[in-house]
C-alpha angles and dihedrals in degrees: 000000000000092000093053090052091058096054097084090053093052091048092053091049091051092051091049091050091053091052091051091051092049090049092051092047092048092050092049092050091047091051090048092049090048091052090048092051091048091052090051091050090052090050091048092050092049100039104035122029107174093178094053126086120219125202139185127204119236109199123214111253099185114120117200120212112259095253091053100045112123093044097083099106094049097045111030097090092047092050093046089055092043091052090056102039097041100036097126091048092050094050093045094050092045092051093046092046096058090095100029105044095057088057090050090051092054092056095043089052090056088060096044092251125142117252091234086082089069092086089070088081087061094049092045103046112346085241092302112144091195097050114133123185127216089255092054101259110151141202140002094329098029101238119185117225095259095050092044088054092046091055096044100255120147109233145177109241112251115244123200119239090256091051093050091048092050093051093045093052095043116103095197120119090232093057092047091049092050091052091049092050091050092050092053096045118099120229112212090200086076092051109095100211098041095044094045091051088050090050092050090050091048091051092046090054092049088052089059090049095047104036091253092292099159099204092049089049090052091049090051091052088061104040105014131263092265092063091048091052091050090050090050091053092050092060092061089220126129098227108011120183129211094278090054094052099034096101091052094054126087113271090243091057093048090054091043093058094044090051090050089056093044094052093049096047095046093047090047087058098033100140093054089044091056091047091050087240102125113130108188098183137032105248139179111234125199112235111243122261093252087074087080091049091054091051091048090056089050089052092051090054090049092049092054090060090055096054 
């Protein structure tokens, strides 16, 4: 009788012990789950930071010719635009110049001039011996009559459109004889060797006038040394450079000098230009959004190792 009376007490103690064991197990599992979640959070924080911004630096790879170094900041944007908008022209002139420009370089060297000046023949006539400007400049290097005479070139006197029309319509023997004489006369401005030697001599003389400042010399080839001198005086500076006088020059001359720089820089980096791989400025680039996706995949792989 006494043993049966103790059974309910033993049963109650057993039930209590089971509750204690379940409680301990639950706490242990909860702590383990908490540790696992903390580990995942650490991985998430290290592998995928959605609130952070990531950048990479793209360095400039454009190399300026030696005589044009120091002008990068003032010209890089212009050249970048020129390389895009005038791409066909640049490729065409480079290809056509493969046989002509080396010959120009040989003559420039004889007059102690840098070969970078060779692109003036592109800007002047695009290698066209018969090119004639509206003002009457003729030939490869676009010499006016007066300059051609000054540098010993034989030339055919330029006639205005009205003068040509008058001679053509005239029935007089004198007019016809004049037209025949002009047709027979040779114009040295259309002769590559003679005109290029004259251009080199002209540029050498402008170097003496302008202290061998290449950009001022190029400006003078377009608008005349007198206009360059006047622009220099307007600045009020003792030794102004092209950037000082730019606003006082004709718009055509401003563009002419900028195009001179653009051609030289692009041709000095021609392989990268062809490959569309010219970087004119060092820039900071935001890493694309798929960077987060890659890190999320890495996180998933890490989670699988914890389970």
